[in-house]
N, C-alpha and C positions, 0 to 999 in steps of 0.2 A: 513243470515250471510254468508259472503264469506271467504274463506280460501285462503290465498296466498300460492302459491307453489313456492319454490325456485328453480330456474334452476341452475344446476351446471355450474360454469365458466370453460372455457377451461384452462387447466394447462399452465402457461407461461413457455416457454422453458428456461432451465438453462443456465446462461451465462458462457462463457468460464472462466478459472481460472484467466487469466490476466485482466479480466473486472469486477471481483468481488471486492467489496470495502474492506472487512475485511482482506482477505489474503494479498492483496497488500499493505494495510496500515502496516501490520506486517513486510512485506519485506522492506518497506521504513524505518521503524524504525530500523531494523537490519542494513541497510546501513548507517544510521546516526550514530548508535552506533559504527560501524566498523570505520567510520571516526574519531570519538573521540578517539578510542583506537589507531589508526594510528598516531593521533596528539600527544598523550601523551607517546608513547613508545620512549625509548632512544637508541634503538639498530640499526635500519636500516634507513638510510637517505632516501631511495626510498619511504618508507611508509610514512614518514614525508612529503615528497615532495608532494605526491598525496592525502594527508588527507584533505585539503581544498576542492579540487575538488570533493572528495568522499562525504563530508558533504553537498556541494551545490547540487549534484545530488540527494542525499537522501531527502534533504529538498524540492527541486522542485518536486520530485516524490510524496512526501506525500502531497503537496499542490494540485497537479493535481488529485491524486487518491482520496482525501477527497471530491471531487466534484462528484464522481460516485454515482449512486443510490444504495440503500441497496440491 
């Protein structure tokens, strides 16, 4: 009867922060939420002006980041 011996696999190097899926999805979600807050606030026209751009950037970022590996 033979016994299989498991060889340890080399540890994969940790990815940089901006290439990790979890933290970047959280950042994209915060950008989207900021865009909504900018859209629905009645005080500053500058925030309202850039709210759609912020929403689009956050959405595009979320779509791209969701394709990253875990």
